C-alpha positions in Angstrom: 82.0 33.9 31.6 78.4 33.5 30.9 78.9 30.6 28.7 80.8 28.8 31.4 78.4 29.5 34.2 75.0 28.8 32.7 73.6 25.3 33.1 76.8 24.2 34.8 76.3 26.9 37.4 72.8 25.7 38.1 74.1 22.1 38.5 76.8 23.4 40.9 74.1 25.3 42.9 72.1 22.1 43.3 75.2 20.2 44.4 76.0 23.0 46.9 72.4 23.0 48.1 72.7 19.4 48.9 75.4 20.3 51.4 73.4 23.2 52.8 75.3 26.1 51.0 73.2 29.2 50.7 73.1 30.4 47.1 70.7 33.3 47.4 73.4 35.9 46.9 75.3 35.4 43.6 78.4 37.6 43.2 79.3 38.9 39.7 82.3 38.7 37.5 85.6 37.5 39.0 84.1 37.3 42.5 81.4 35.0 41.2 84.0 32.6 39.7 86.0 32.6 42.9 82.9 32.0 45.1 81.6 29.3 42.7 85.0 27.6 42.6 85.2 27.5 46.4 81.8 25.9 46.6 82.5 23.3 43.9 85.9 22.4 45.4 84.2 22.0 48.8 81.8 19.6 47.2 84.6 17.8 45.2 86.7 17.2 48.4 83.8 16.1 50.5 84.2 12.4 51.2 80.6 12.1 52.4 79.2 13.4 49.1 78.1 10.8 46.5 80.4 10.0 43.6 77.7 11.4 41.2 77.6 14.8 43.1 81.4 15.0 43.2 81.7 14.1 39.5 79.2 16.9 38.7 81.2 19.4 40.7 84.3 18.3 38.9 82.7 18.8 35.5 81.3 22.2 36.6 84.8 23.3 37.7 86.2 22.5 34.3 83.4 24.3 32.4 83.8 27.3 34.8 87.4 27.8 33.9 87.3 27.0 30.1 87.9 30.7 29.4 91.3 30.3 31.2 92.2 27.6 28.8 91.2 29.7 25.8 93.3 32.6 27.1 96.4 30.3 27.5 95.8 28.7 24.1 95.8 32.1 22.4 99.4 32.6 23.4 100.3 29.8 21.1 98.3 30.7 18.0 99.9 30.8 14.5 102.5 28.2 15.4 101.2 25.5 13.1 98.5 23.9 15.3 94.7 24.7 15.1 93.4 26.8 17.9 90.7 24.2 18.7 93.3 21.5 19.2 95.2 23.7 21.6 92.1 24.3 23.6 91.4 20.6 23.8 95.0 19.9 24.9 94.8 22.8 27.4 91.6 21.4 28.8 93.4 18.2 29.7 95.8 20.3 31.7 92.8 22.0 33.4 91.3 18.7 34.4 94.7 17.6 35.9 94.8 20.9 37.8 91.3 20.4 39.2 92.2 16.9 40.4 95.5 18.0 42.0 94.5 21.3 43.5 94.5 21.5 47.3 92.3 24.3 48.7 94.4 24.7 51.8 97.3 26.0 49.7 96.1 29.5 50.1 96.4 30.4 46.4 93.8 31.1 43.7 92.9 28.1 41.6 93.6 30.1 38.4 97.1 30.9 39.6 97.7 27.2 40.2 96.0 26.0 37.0 97.7 28.4 34.5 101.2 26.8 34.5 99.6 23.4 34.3 97.5 24.3 31.3 100.5 26.0 29.6 102.7 23.0 30.4 100.3 20.6 28.7 100.2 22.8 25.6 104.0 23.0 25.4 104.2 19.2 25.8 101.8 18.9 22.9 104.1 21.0 20.7 107.1 19.0 21.9 105.5 15.6 21.1 103.4 16.5 18.1 105.1 19.4 16.5 107.8 17.5 14.8 107.5 17.2 11.0 109.8 14.2 11.0 109.7 11.8 14.0 112.9 12.0 15.9 113.9 10.1 19.1 112.6 11.6 22.4 116.3 11.8 23.4 116.9 14.4 20.6 113.8 16.3 21.3 114.8 16.7 25.0 118.4 17.5 23.9 117.1 20.2 21.6 115.3 21.9 24.5 118.4 21.7 26.6 120.5 23.3 23.8 118.0 26.1 23.5 118.1 26.8 27.3 121.9 26.5 27.5 122.4 28.7 24.5 120.4 31.5 26.0 122.3 31.4 29.3 125.7 31.2 27.7 124.9 34.0 25.3 124.2 36.3 28.2 127.2 35.1 30.1 129.7 35.2 27.3 128.3 38.1 25.3 128.3 36.0 22.1 126.9 32.8 20.7 128.4 29.7 22.4 130.3 27.1 20.5 129.2 23.5 20.3 132.0 22.5 22.6 130.9 25.0 25.2 127.4 23.8 25.0 128.6 20.2 25.3 130.5 21.1 28.5 127.5 22.8 30.1 124.9 20.1 29.1 127.3 17.2 29.8 127.4 15.5 26.4 129.7 15.2 23.4 130.1 17.7 20.7 128.8 15.2 18.2 125.6 14.9 20.2 125.2 18.7 20.3 125.6 18.8 16.5 123.0 16.0 16.2 120.6 17.9 18.4 121.0 21.1 16.4 120.4 19.2 13.1 117.3 17.6 14.5 115.8 21.0 15.1 115.3 21.3 11.3 112.6 18.6 11.6 110.5 20.7 14.0 107.3 22.4 13.1 107.6 22.9 9.3 105.0 25.2 7.9 102.4 24.1 5.4 102.3 25.7 2.0 98.6 26.5 2.7 99.4 28.1 6.1 98.8 31.8 6.6 99.3 34.0 9.7 95.5 34.7 10.0 96.2 38.4 9.4 94.4 40.1 6.5 97.3 42.5 6.2 99.9 39.8 6.1 101.5 38.1 3.1 99.5 35.4 1.2 100.0 31.7 1.7 103.1 30.4 0.0 101.0 28.2 -2.2 99.2 31.2 -3.6 102.6 32.4 -5.0 103.4 29.2 -6.7 102.2 27.9 -10.1 102.4 31.3 -11.9 103.5 31.0 -15.5 106.9 32.7 -16.2 106.6 34.9 -19.3 110.2 34.2 -20.1 109.8 30.4 -20.2 108.6 30.4 -23.8 111.8 32.2 -24.9 114.2 29.6 -23.3 114.0 27.3 -26.4 114.8 30.2 -28.7 117.7 31.4 -26.6 119.2 27.9 -26.4 118.8 27.5 -30.2 120.6 30.8 -30.9 123.6 30.2 -28.6 125.5 27.9 -31.0 124.7 30.3 -33.9 126.1 33.3 -32.0 129.4 31.4 -31.6 129.8 31.3 -35.3 129.7 35.1 -35.6 132.7 37.4 -35.8 133.8 39.3 -32.7 132.5 42.7 -34.1 129.1 41.3 -34.9 128.8 39.6 -31.5 129.8 42.9 -29.8 127.2 44.9 -31.8 124.5 42.4 -30.7 125.6 42.6 -27.1 125.5 46.4 -27.1 122.2 46.6 -28.9 120.1 43.9 -27.2 121.7 43.5 -23.8 122.9 47.0 -23.0 120.1 48.7 -24.9 122.4 51.1 -26.7 121.2 53.0 -29.8 122.9 52.5 -33.2 124.5 56.0 -32.8 126.0 55.0 -29.4 127.2 51.7 -30.8 128.9 53.5 -33.7 130.7 55.8 -31.3 131.7 52.8 -29.1 133.3 50.7 -31.9 134.5 53.6 -34.1 132.4 53.3 -37.2 129.5 55.2 -38.7 125.9 54.8 -37.6 125.0 53.6 -41.2 127.6 50.9 -41.1 126.3 49.7 -37.7 122.8 49.6 -39.2 124.0 47.5 -42.2 126.0 45.1 -39.9 123.1 44.7 -37.6 120.6 44.0 -40.4 122.9 41.5 -42.0 123.7 39.7 -38.8 120.1 39.4 -37.8 119.1 38.1 -41.2 121.9 35.5 -41.0 120.8 34.3 -37.6 117.1 34.2 -38.7 118.0 32.1 -41.8 120.2 29.7 -39.8 117.5 29.3 -37.2 114.8 28.5 -39.8 117.1 26.0 -41.5 117.8 24.2 -38.2 
């Protein structure tokens, strides 16, 4: 918390001093944050304080609770959005919480601010996380489908059908199907994206662009195909057994019922014939 309570804490102390608040005793850790928050909110809600003093207290409250924003943002890491952007979005939620918080509610500010910060981050994902822009109606329908699917799955003990979802949500089956299809446009992953884990798999892009050693043989295989069609059945079978099933000449001889020497002669003659035809072509 030291980064959030340095200069801003001094500014808050000055603002509190203007209102006669004794700052000789400074509590530590969480108690320090609670005590400072109470002082700053007291300044912020004081109608008699100048606008400059209240603005300073507001800024100090935001800086004092930035660690809360970072904590909430960490829950959404590795979901396709930079951590720094999530912190910025969460800070907007923190500012809203500061402006709306009422000290007489009897709850800790952090308890009140946390759902506001998380809600702002979730709204960011809903609005900005679509790879292809789809109507807001479909974005909201997708969220309803997700919620209804979870409830119906628990109730029915199985995945709900589109018709059952439509009845619960109050729309047509066609709209349900459209909402499900729209989910495919949400938060696609960049080819450069990793999971920020040294032990995890490499980025997809790192696995692309590798030369296939078999590519150079494609032209040869395609050239030989018509030549193989011109061979007799026995010659084709010998080639199949030798080069595709990796059988020895002795095994081939036993398979087709001839001597190993005869297999050797047939194989040599067939390969020579293919080689000659290939060179001529």
